[in-house]
Kinemage of the C-alpha trace (Angstrom):
@kinemage 1
@onewidth
@group {chain A} dominant
@subgroup {mainchain}
@vectorlist {calphas} color= white
{ca met a 1} P 96.671 114.913 82.508
{ca glu a 2} L 99.349 113.218 82.051
{ca ala a 3} L 100.643 114.787 79.062
{ca ala a 4} L 100.173 118.264 80.984
{ca val a 5} L 102.614 116.773 84.371
{ca val a 6} L 105.301 115.559 81.890
{ca gly a 7} L 105.020 118.587 79.249
{ca ala a 8} L 105.585 120.984 82.494
{ca leu a 9} L 108.361 118.714 83.869
{ca met a 10} L 110.320 120.074 80.383
{ca ile a 11} L 109.474 123.664 80.614
{ca glu a 12} L 110.488 124.373 84.048
{ca gln a 13} L 113.816 123.322 85.970
{ca asp a 14} L 112.047 123.225 89.459
{ca ala a 15} L 108.987 121.037 88.710
{ca tyr a 16} L 110.301 117.981 89.020
{ca gly a 17} L 111.470 118.588 92.366
{ca met a 18} L 107.764 119.275 93.457
{ca val a 19} L 106.407 115.870 92.148
{ca ser a 20} L 109.476 113.742 92.533
{ca glu a 21} L 108.009 112.216 96.204
{ca ile a 22} L 104.247 111.891 94.652
{ca leu a 23} L 105.397 110.220 91.275
{ca lys a 24} L 107.504 107.340 89.923
{ca pro a 25} L 107.376 105.771 86.049
{ca asp a 26} L 104.821 103.150 87.123
{ca ser a 27} L 102.203 106.025 88.195
{ca phe a 28} L 102.047 106.930 84.728
{ca tyr a 29} L 99.368 104.541 82.458
{ca asp a 30} L 100.514 105.737 78.941
{ca his a 31} L 103.691 103.822 78.270
{ca arg a 32} L 105.276 106.581 76.420
{ca his a 33} L 104.418 108.920 79.775
{ca gln a 34} L 106.293 106.443 81.774
{ca leu a 35} L 109.650 106.310 79.561
{ca ile a 36} L 109.366 110.182 79.276
{ca tyr a 37} L 109.129 110.368 83.136
{ca glu a 38} L 112.599 107.806 83.807
{ca ala a 39} L 114.186 109.930 81.260
{ca val a 40} L 113.475 113.272 83.597
{ca gln a 41} L 113.941 111.183 86.992
{ca asn a 42} L 117.523 109.606 85.589
{ca leu a 43} L 118.452 113.192 83.903
{ca ser a 44} L 117.535 115.062 87.486
{ca leu a 45} L 119.835 112.069 89.140
{ca gln a 46} L 122.727 113.180 86.881
{ca gln a 47} L 122.341 116.618 87.629
{ca lys a 48} L 121.937 117.865 83.876
{ca pro a 49} L 119.428 120.131 82.774
{ca ile a 50} L 115.813 118.716 81.887
{ca asp a 51} L 114.051 120.586 78.914
{ca ile a 52} L 112.821 118.984 75.560
{ca leu a 53} L 116.586 118.728 73.750
{ca ser a 54} L 118.213 116.625 77.148
{ca val a 55} L 114.589 114.566 77.154
{ca thr a 56} L 115.295 113.661 73.806
{ca asp a 57} L 118.473 112.984 73.256
{ca tyr a 58} L 118.501 110.967 76.465
{ca leu a 59} L 115.675 108.583 74.992
{ca glu a 60} L 117.550 108.576 71.445
{ca his a 61} L 120.518 107.643 73.520
{ca glu a 62} L 119.000 104.744 75.129
{ca gly a 63} L 116.952 103.795 72.271
{ca ala a 64} L 114.014 104.738 73.351
{ca leu a 65} L 112.921 107.788 71.819
{ca glu a 66} L 110.215 105.943 68.850
{ca glu a 67} L 108.716 104.239 71.928
{ca ala a 68} L 107.931 107.604 73.601
{ca gly a 69} L 106.452 108.925 70.824
{ca gly a 70} L 109.529 110.695 68.625
{ca pro a 71} L 110.905 114.072 68.595
{ca leu a 72} L 107.697 115.613 67.266
{ca tyr a 73} L 105.572 114.232 70.065
{ca ile a 74} L 107.864 114.914 72.696
{ca met a 75} L 107.544 118.842 71.330
{ca gly a 76} L 103.981 118.811 71.233
{ca leu a 77} L 103.997 118.099 75.228
{ca ser a 78} L 105.576 120.963 75.999
{ca glu a 79} L 103.862 123.146 73.507
{ca asn a 80} L 100.520 122.715 74.927
{ca val a 81} L 101.691 123.383 78.284
{ca thr a 82} L 102.092 127.137 79.662
{ca ser a 83} L 102.875 126.638 83.098
{ca ser a 84} L 103.567 124.241 85.767
{ca ala a 85} L 101.323 126.018 88.342
{ca his a 86} L 99.194 123.330 88.553
{ca ile a 87} L 101.536 120.160 88.331
{ca val a 88} L 101.526 118.979 92.179
{ca tyr a 89} L 97.401 118.672 92.178
{ca his a 90} L 97.545 116.863 88.442
{ca ser a 91} L 100.530 114.602 89.916
{ca lys a 92} L 98.346 113.549 92.785
{ca ile a 93} L 95.088 113.080 90.568
{ca ile a 94} L 97.441 110.744 88.997
{ca gln a 95} L 98.805 109.146 91.784
{ca gln a 96} L 95.076 108.553 93.201
{ca lys a 97} L 94.356 106.893 89.435
{ca tyr a 98} L 97.581 104.292 89.527
{ca leu a 99} L 96.427 103.018 93.288
{ca ala a 100} L 93.045 102.582 91.796
{ca arg a 101} L 94.480 100.487 89.112
{ca gln a 102} L 96.764 98.418 91.467
{ca leu a 103} L 93.871 97.656 93.524
{ca ile a 104} L 91.817 96.531 90.468
{ca thr a 105} L 94.419 94.458 89.640
{ca leu a 106} L 94.827 92.983 92.790
{ca ser a 107} L 91.274 92.522 93.199
{ca ser a 108} L 90.917 90.809 90.101
{ca val a 109} L 93.310 88.328 90.951
{ca ile a 110} L 92.591 87.515 94.580
{ca gln a 111} L 88.689 86.812 92.464
{ca thr a 112} L 90.479 84.688 90.128
{ca lys a 113} L 92.073 82.358 92.388
{ca ala a 114} L 88.885 82.338 95.298
{ca phe a 115} L 87.268 80.945 92.231
{ca asp a 116} L 90.076 78.443 92.276
{ca ser a 117} L 88.831 74.953 94.262
{ca met a 118} L 92.231 73.600 94.283
{ca gln a 119} L 93.514 76.973 96.004
{ca asp a 120} L 93.575 77.277 100.121
{ca val a 121} L 91.469 79.860 101.080
{ca gln a 122} L 93.518 80.894 104.257
{ca asp a 123} L 96.958 81.094 102.187
{ca leu a 124} L 94.862 83.734 99.512
{ca met a 125} L 93.823 85.772 102.623
{ca asn a 126} L 97.088 85.598 103.660
{ca glu a 127} L 98.481 86.836 100.398
{ca ala a 128} L 95.655 89.398 100.019
{ca glu a 129} L 96.373 91.091 103.467
{ca ser a 130} L 100.157 90.661 102.139
{ca lys a 131} L 99.875 92.182 99.084
{ca leu a 132} L 97.169 95.228 100.242
{ca phe a 133} L 99.794 95.844 102.816
{ca glu a 134} L 102.318 95.984 100.487
{ca leu a 135} L 100.900 98.716 98.503
{ca thr a 136} L 100.351 100.665 101.696
{ca gln a 137} L 103.528 100.665 102.510
{ca asn a 138} L 105.086 102.212 99.306
{ca thr a 139} L 101.932 104.930 98.952
{ca ala a 140} L 101.911 106.125 102.694
{ca lys a 141} L 104.771 108.980 102.979
{ca lys a 142} L 104.925 111.755 105.233
{ca ser a 143} L 106.486 114.890 104.313
{ca ala a 144} L 108.826 117.600 106.583
{ca glu a 145} L 106.829 119.102 109.353
{ca gln a 146} L 108.233 122.724 110.961
{ca ile a 147} L 109.648 122.029 114.382
{ca asn a 148} L 107.120 124.064 116.466
{ca pro a 149} L 103.923 121.989 117.250
{ca phe a 150} L 106.705 119.006 118.799
{ca ile a 151} L 108.393 121.612 121.041
{ca lys a 152} L 104.788 121.970 122.423
{ca glu a 153} L 104.227 118.321 122.469
{ca val a 154} L 107.286 117.607 124.308
{ca leu a 155} L 107.036 120.710 126.540
{ca glu a 156} L 103.415 118.788 127.639
{ca met a 157} L 104.915 115.388 127.768
{ca val a 158} L 107.807 116.511 130.925
{ca gln a 159} L 105.302 118.790 132.241
{ca lys a 160} L 103.252 115.357 132.763
{ca ala a 161} L 105.872 113.336 133.905
{ca ala a 162} L 106.875 116.066 136.692
{ca ala a 163} L 103.231 115.751 138.111
{ca arg a 164} L 103.391 112.448 138.069
{ca thr a 165} L 104.436 111.214 141.455
{ca asp a 166} L 106.214 108.028 140.607
{ca gly a 167} L 108.387 110.433 138.360
{ca leu a 168} L 108.028 107.943 135.240
{ca ser a 169} L 107.597 109.243 131.569
{ca gly a 170} L 105.749 106.055 130.299
{ca leu a 171} L 103.845 102.627 131.607
{ca ser a 172} L 105.334 100.929 134.425
{ca ser a 173} L 105.952 97.597 134.258
{ca gly a 174} L 105.275 97.177 137.897
{ca phe a 175} L 109.482 96.436 138.788
{ca glu a 176} L 110.985 99.257 140.497
{ca gly a 177} L 114.224 98.299 139.376
{ca ile a 178} L 113.435 97.759 135.530
{ca asp a 179} L 111.233 101.465 135.844
{ca lys a 180} L 114.003 103.084 137.419
{ca val a 181} L 116.328 102.598 134.107
{ca thr a 182} L 113.391 103.109 131.546
{ca ser a 183} L 111.447 105.637 133.182
{ca gly a 184} L 108.602 103.326 132.380
{ca trp a 185} L 107.888 101.376 128.945
{ca gln a 186} L 107.748 104.402 126.433
{ca asn a 187} L 105.247 104.999 123.707
{ca ser a 188} L 105.926 103.722 120.271
{ca asp a 189} L 108.935 101.919 121.475
{ca leu a 190} L 109.666 98.418 120.231
{ca val a 191} L 111.026 96.610 123.416
{ca ile a 192} L 112.927 92.662 122.554
{ca ile a 193} L 113.414 90.467 125.394
{ca ala a 194} L 115.611 87.653 124.645
{ca ala a 195} L 116.769 84.929 126.530
{ca arg a 196} L 117.580 81.239 125.874
{ca pro a 197} L 114.895 78.236 126.482
{ca ala a 198} L 113.490 78.295 129.746
{ca met a 199} L 114.827 80.931 131.297
{ca gly a 200} L 111.635 82.499 132.374
{ca lys a 201} L 110.573 85.232 129.110
{ca thr a 202} L 107.023 84.406 128.913
{ca ala a 203} L 107.034 83.950 132.930
{ca phe a 204} L 108.364 87.777 132.955
{ca val a 205} L 105.634 88.959 130.938
{ca leu a 206} L 102.949 87.351 132.760
{ca ser a 207} L 104.521 88.872 135.922
{ca met a 208} L 104.219 91.681 134.217
{ca ile a 209} L 100.703 91.862 132.967
{ca lys a 210} L 100.088 90.611 136.915
{ca lys a 211} L 101.502 93.873 138.173
{ca met a 212} L 100.262 96.277 135.257
{ca ala a 213} L 96.731 94.748 134.492
{ca cys a 214} L 95.461 92.775 137.578
{ca asp a 215} L 97.443 95.315 140.042
{ca met a 216} L 96.950 98.596 138.362
{ca lys a 217} L 94.723 97.925 136.052
{ca thr a 218} L 96.391 98.805 132.744
{ca pro a 219} L 95.029 97.399 129.471
{ca val a 220} L 97.246 95.177 127.721
{ca ala a 221} L 97.431 92.411 125.374
{ca met a 222} L 99.552 89.398 124.750
{ca phe a 223} L 99.557 87.459 121.269
{ca ser a 224} L 101.054 84.076 122.452
{ca leu a 225} L 102.012 81.293 119.188
{ca glu a 226} L 103.380 79.446 121.804
{ca met a 227} L 100.820 78.343 124.400
{ca ser a 228} L 96.893 78.669 124.370
{ca asn a 229} L 94.662 80.757 125.969
{ca ala a 230} L 93.959 78.292 128.615
{ca gln a 231} L 97.530 77.502 129.686
{ca leu a 232} L 98.804 80.834 129.981
{ca val a 233} L 95.519 81.858 132.816
{ca arg a 234} L 96.569 78.415 134.714
{ca arg a 235} L 100.015 79.632 134.537
{ca leu a 236} L 98.801 83.607 135.410
{ca met a 237} L 96.660 82.023 138.308
{ca gly a 238} L 99.490 80.044 139.438
{ca asn a 239} L 101.744 83.508 139.616
{ca val a 240} L 98.453 86.153 141.096
{ca cys a 241} L 97.730 83.103 143.594
{ca glu a 242} L 101.112 81.888 144.279
{ca ile a 243} L 100.656 78.069 144.157
{ca ser a 244} L 102.632 75.601 142.085
{ca gly a 245} L 102.202 75.134 138.494
{ca asp a 246} L 102.449 71.355 139.591
{ca lys a 247} L 99.209 71.277 141.221
{ca met a 248} L 97.408 74.042 138.784
{ca arg a 249} L 97.508 71.316 136.402
{ca asn a 250} L 96.888 68.322 138.888
{ca gly a 251} L 94.691 70.286 140.958
{ca gln a 252} L 96.157 68.958 144.212
{ca leu a 253} L 95.504 71.641 146.196
{ca ala a 254} L 95.990 71.479 149.717
{ca pro a 255} L 92.850 73.026 151.704
{ca his a 256} L 94.439 76.391 152.526
{ca glu a 257} L 95.701 76.553 149.230
{ca trp a 258} L 92.032 76.281 147.883
{ca ala a 259} L 91.632 79.059 150.183
{ca gln a 260} L 93.929 81.439 149.008
{ca leu a 261} L 92.885 80.559 145.071
{ca asp a 262} L 89.574 81.680 146.035
{ca ala a 263} L 90.852 84.581 147.583
{ca arg a 264} L 93.009 85.807 145.000
{ca val a 265} L 91.556 84.993 141.919
{ca asn a 266} L 89.091 87.721 142.303
{ca asn a 267} L 92.060 90.442 141.154
{ca met a 268} L 92.397 88.265 137.837
{ca val a 269} L 88.578 89.004 137.235
{ca asp a 270} L 87.501 91.967 134.877
{ca ala a 271} L 91.088 92.316 134.725
{ca pro a 272} L 91.690 94.210 131.026
{ca val a 273} L 93.713 91.434 129.833
{ca tyr a 274} L 93.166 90.388 126.144
{ca leu a 275} L 94.573 87.387 125.255
{ca asp a 276} L 94.944 85.887 121.379
{ca asp a 277} L 96.593 82.630 120.930
{ca thr a 278} L 96.306 82.290 116.998
{ca ser a 279} L 99.613 80.009 116.114
{ca ala a 280} L 101.794 80.939 113.269
{ca leu a 281} L 100.345 84.426 113.241
{ca ser a 282} L 101.567 86.966 110.513
{ca ile a 283} L 102.976 90.189 110.942
{ca phe a 284} L 99.671 91.515 108.465
{ca glu a 285} L 97.236 89.471 110.818
{ca leu a 286} L 98.700 91.365 113.841
{ca arg a 287} L 98.471 94.501 112.779
{ca thr a 288} L 94.952 93.959 112.029
{ca lys a 289} L 94.408 92.340 115.143
{ca ala a 290} L 95.816 94.874 117.032
{ca arg a 291} L 94.690 97.914 115.583
{ca arg a 292} L 91.058 96.829 116.533
{ca leu a 293} L 92.190 96.275 120.075
{ca val a 294} L 93.466 99.885 120.200
{ca arg a 295} L 90.265 101.372 118.918
{ca glu a 296} L 87.709 99.145 121.014
{ca his a 297} L 89.697 98.188 124.171
{ca gly a 298} L 91.954 101.269 124.443
{ca ile a 299} L 94.990 98.511 124.473
{ca arg a 300} L 98.284 100.611 126.345
{ca met a 301} L 100.771 98.202 125.621
{ca ile a 302} L 101.223 94.599 123.357
{ca met a 303} L 103.531 91.579 124.310
{ca ile a 304} L 104.156 89.134 121.473
{ca asp a 305} L 105.318 85.588 122.593
{ca tyr a 306} L 107.497 84.971 120.769
{ca leu a 307} L 109.035 86.803 117.477
{ca gln a 308} L 110.164 83.696 115.959
{ca leu a 309} L 107.716 81.964 115.503
{ca met a 310} L 105.852 84.839 113.652
{ca thr a 311} L 105.279 84.908 109.833
{ca ala a 312} L 104.998 87.267 106.756
{ca ser a 313} L 103.149 85.088 105.048
{ca gly a 314} L 102.259 86.022 101.688
{ca ala a 315} L 105.594 87.231 101.118
{ca asn a 316} L 108.486 86.040 99.108
{ca phe a 317} L 111.728 85.881 100.898
{ca asn a 318} L 114.866 84.451 100.154
{ca ser a 319} L 115.947 83.663 103.349
{ca arg a 320} L 114.325 83.102 106.878
{ca gln a 321} L 116.570 86.174 107.987
{ca glu a 322} L 115.168 88.395 105.478
{ca glu a 323} L 111.735 87.342 106.633
{ca val a 324} L 112.713 88.087 110.546
{ca ser a 325} L 113.861 91.024 109.285
{ca leu a 326} L 110.509 92.410 107.712
{ca ile a 327} L 108.775 91.378 110.666
{ca ser a 328} L 110.701 93.582 113.292
{ca arg a 329} L 110.714 96.315 111.181
{ca ser a 330} L 107.213 96.072 110.843
{ca leu a 331} L 106.834 95.628 114.709
{ca lys a 332} L 108.363 99.053 115.366
{ca gly a 333} L 106.361 100.256 112.436
{ca leu a 334} L 103.455 99.189 113.951
{ca ala a 335} L 104.514 100.785 117.607
{ca lys a 336} L 104.782 103.851 115.886
{ca glu a 337} L 101.549 103.738 113.931
{ca leu a 338} L 99.635 102.792 117.479
{ca asn a 339} L 101.833 104.880 119.970
{ca ile a 340} L 102.343 101.966 122.201
{ca pro a 341} L 104.741 100.091 123.753
{ca ile a 342} L 105.430 96.914 122.069
{ca ile a 343} L 107.124 94.001 123.588
{ca ala a 344} L 108.285 91.106 121.572
{ca leu a 345} L 110.110 88.035 123.154
{ca ser a 346} L 112.644 86.368 121.167
{ca gln a 347} L 114.830 83.493 121.266
{ca leu a 348} L 119.008 83.765 121.438
{ca asn a 349} L 121.314 81.133 119.023
{ca arg a 350} L 123.059 78.306 120.834
{ca gly a 351} L 126.198 80.625 121.196
{ca val a 352} L 125.755 81.436 124.731
{ca glu a 353} L 126.081 77.128 125.964
{ca ser a 354} L 129.279 77.294 124.287
{ca arg a 355} L 130.698 80.093 127.282
{ca glu a 356} L 131.899 79.049 130.124
{ca gly a 357} L 131.368 80.877 133.746
{ca asn a 358} L 128.604 83.395 134.457
{ca glu a 359} L 130.386 85.878 132.621
{ca gly a 360} L 130.340 83.537 129.761
{ca lys a 361} L 126.393 82.677 129.927
{ca arg a 362} L 125.647 85.949 130.153
{ca pro a 363} L 123.962 86.912 126.752
{ca gln a 364} L 125.136 89.397 124.474
{ca leu a 365} L 123.768 91.339 121.348
{ca ser a 366} L 125.567 89.341 118.830
{ca asp a 367} L 123.588 86.304 120.745
{ca leu a 368} L 120.517 87.222 119.403
{ca arg a 369} L 118.722 84.516 116.702
{ca glu a 370} L 118.265 84.846 113.021
{ca ser a 371} L 118.638 88.613 112.189
{ca gly a 372} L 120.695 91.192 113.143
{ca ala a 373} L 117.511 93.763 112.297
{ca ile a 374} L 116.247 92.740 115.120
{ca glu a 375} L 119.291 94.753 117.389
{ca gln a 376} L 118.508 97.424 114.567
{ca asp a 377} L 115.155 98.040 114.875
{ca ala a 378} L 114.546 97.471 118.599
{ca asp a 379} L 114.713 100.964 120.972
{ca ile a 380} L 115.732 98.570 124.258
{ca val a 381} L 116.976 94.987 123.678
{ca cys a 382} L 117.028 92.962 126.859
{ca phe a 383} L 118.138 89.861 128.057
{ca ile a 384} L 117.095 87.248 130.693
{ca his a 385} L 119.870 85.393 132.769
{ca arg a 386} L 119.636 83.089 135.935
{ca pro a 387} L 122.947 81.873 136.443
{ca glu a 388} L 121.032 79.381 138.720
{ca tyr a 389} L 120.088 77.471 135.523
{ca tyr a 390} L 123.537 76.239 134.514
{ca gly a 391} L 124.589 75.381 137.851
{ca ile a 392} L 126.532 78.568 138.599
{ca thr a 393} L 125.159 79.330 142.443
{ca ile a 394} L 128.118 81.270 144.006
{ca asp a 395} L 129.346 84.263 142.769
{ca glu a 396} L 133.512 84.986 142.256
{ca asn a 397} L 132.696 86.941 145.787
{ca asn a 398} L 130.810 84.445 147.229
{ca his a 399} L 127.304 85.800 147.138
{ca asp a 400} L 124.140 83.257 147.257
{ca leu a 401} L 123.221 83.387 143.158
{ca lys a 402} L 120.226 80.828 144.050
{ca gly a 403} L 116.633 82.295 142.910
{ca ile a 404} L 118.281 85.248 141.624
{ca ala a 405} L 117.609 86.773 138.019
{ca glu a 406} L 119.211 89.618 136.098
{ca phe a 407} L 117.420 91.563 133.630
{ca ile a 408} L 120.085 92.870 131.759
{ca ile a 409} L 119.408 95.838 129.361
{ca ala a 410} L 121.940 95.913 126.542
{ca lys a 411} L 120.824 98.446 124.026
{ca his a 412} L 118.670 101.414 125.345
{ca arg a 413} L 117.909 103.934 122.196
{ca asn a 414} L 116.878 106.753 124.876
{ca gly a 415} L 118.429 105.784 127.956
{ca ala a 416} L 121.479 103.370 130.102
{ca thr a 417} L 122.045 100.550 130.208
{ca gly a 418} L 122.622 97.996 132.782
{ca ile a 419} L 121.817 94.532 134.552
{ca val a 420} L 119.167 95.361 137.031
{ca lys a 421} L 118.655 91.941 139.833
{ca met a 422} L 115.326 90.518 140.441
{ca lys a 423} L 113.964 87.343 142.700
{ca phe a 424} L 112.732 84.269 140.485
{ca arg a 425} L 110.637 82.162 142.216
{ca his a 426} L 110.772 79.122 140.486
{ca glu a 427} L 107.177 77.530 142.016
{ca phe a 428} L 105.316 80.274 141.050
{ca ala a 429} L 106.919 80.812 137.715
{ca arg a 430} L 106.938 84.472 138.957
{ca phe a 431} L 109.720 87.231 139.137
{ca glu a 432} L 109.463 90.102 141.673
{ca asp a 433} L 111.572 93.372 142.559
{ca met a 434} L 114.712 92.225 145.566
{ca his a 435} L 114.036 93.895 148.665
{ca glu a 436} L 117.842 95.073 147.756
{ca thr a 437} L 117.162 95.271 144.432
{ca gln a 438} L 120.894 96.383 143.087
{ca tyr a 439} L 121.731 98.355 139.583
{ca ile a 440} L 124.698 97.972 137.949
{ca pro a 441} L 125.534 100.867 135.235
{ca val a 442} L 126.915 100.228 132.402
{ca pro a 443} L 128.676 102.980 130.398
{ca ala a 444} L 126.910 102.929 126.723
{ca gly a 445} L 129.426 102.636 124.031
{ca asp a 446} L 129.417 103.051 120.601
{ca ser a 447} L 128.168 99.600 119.890
{ca gly a 448} L 126.266 98.967 123.334
{ca glu a 449} L 127.949 95.270 122.310
{ca thr a 450} L 129.265 94.760 125.457
{ca ile a 451} L 127.774 94.305 129.012
{ca ala a 452} L 130.133 94.990 132.341
{ca ser a 453} L 129.015 93.482 135.723
{ca val a 454} L 130.419 95.028 138.768
{ca ala a 455} L 130.664 92.893 142.370
{ca asp a 456} L 130.028 94.035 145.703
{ca lys a 457} L 133.287 93.939 147.436
{ca asp a 458} L 132.619 91.294 150.575
{ca glu a 459} L 133.235 93.944 153.064
{ca ala a 460} L 130.982 96.341 151.818
{ca pro a 461} L 127.567 96.831 153.877
{ca ile a 462} L 124.370 96.300 152.386
{ca ser a 463} L 122.585 100.005 151.551
{ca asp a 464} L 119.083 100.320 152.245
{ca asn a 465} L 119.171 102.601 148.629
{ca pro a 466} L 117.498 99.699 145.561
{ca phe a 467} L 120.391 101.650 143.301
{ca pro a 468} L 123.279 101.970 145.632
{ca phe a 469} L 125.673 103.538 142.668
{ca gly a 470} L 123.576 106.421 142.787
{ca asp a 471} L 120.824 108.329 140.239
{ca val a 472} L 121.049 105.660 136.936
{ca pro a 473} L 123.362 107.663 134.329
{ca ala a 474} L 122.625 109.443 131.229
{ca pro a 475} L 123.816 107.771 127.727
{ca gly a 476} L 127.310 107.925 127.624
{ca asp a 477} L 127.862 109.578 131.342
{ca ser a 478} L 131.096 107.955 132.898
{ca val a 479} L 130.037 106.401 136.086
{ca pro a 480} L 132.234 106.246 139.366
{ca phe a 481} L 132.178 102.737 141.024
């Protein structure tokens, strides 16, 4: 069958284009056929004719003609083929056999290592998963599809969004201000929420879990690489029941707080929240667990706390940046595969600490830690900024900043960027919508790397409209202030 394919490639000019996405030189078992196919591949790249003479001449020039079987063997390949009518069918069989050989080799290597008593079993499992993942990534290909089915799909999505009373097209975060900008978290989106330590990243996602899962009964999963499941539930319980973290730890609750705990904890019982506190979670383990959660429990969103603690065990990297790049790229791929939003928390580098003033302390895209790939792969990049943490309690217009947090949407692939102001109740580690939530639009530039803030004038009256600047602008729209 290999002989039939390489023979057909040399008798019909367009044959290579039919199989170029299916086969590569390694797909062939016979080394001679590998060399011949590689010659065809290179001739095509050079836009030269592909026939017996050109292939023979190329191999002779490369000093590989005899290794490829010689002129007579190459000529015989074409003489035994009358047409390329079945070349695609034959190529797919060859590719299947190649995959089978790869799996046989992989299983043989893993089996040999498994018999080695000095081999760490967990490392071996990670290596096996990594190699298998690499194999599937290299072979999973999708062909181009005509536009009509997608027109129908998008129209249905628009109709469903129009029928919703909340005006959202995605999953509600539970926060009115954020939903106004994002129209909800969208399926297949990778959302990065980044901040410096102690800014409240975990508190934010727990506040979101409270609203989404406990209040709206949306099934969510959270992978915590930093805290145990019991610690997370304790913090979530303090958030839901509005009891301070200190009292949740030491149990010194007043009588009315015990009553409050008993009354409100029922809101958490049977909530569709699934927690996993596996430390040093690898991206390969995450894929397996995420698929199972979606299949068995109908999970609508996954949260990860936090990205820099994840690993890509079993794969070799020259730097941590390469590893983080693979992790972020894989998270985006997983979001697309499962068709759900994935929210990953991320750390920022120390560049924020060296800058002065509220504007200086406000994070930027360049502050993302360890990899620019995070910014590239993410559909939405958000920052959490609390001026009070840096001792900034009054802004330039003498507005009180105590208990105020800024949720900064710095990159939004399909929408506007800007700042949503929120309340942060430190004693409960809880984020809330402000009664006078203020959205500050930021025109989307080419790079989206700057965040501009617009302060109210001192004499400006407080409006009942939570978005005093009007509708959320589309990307690139100019916004009058």
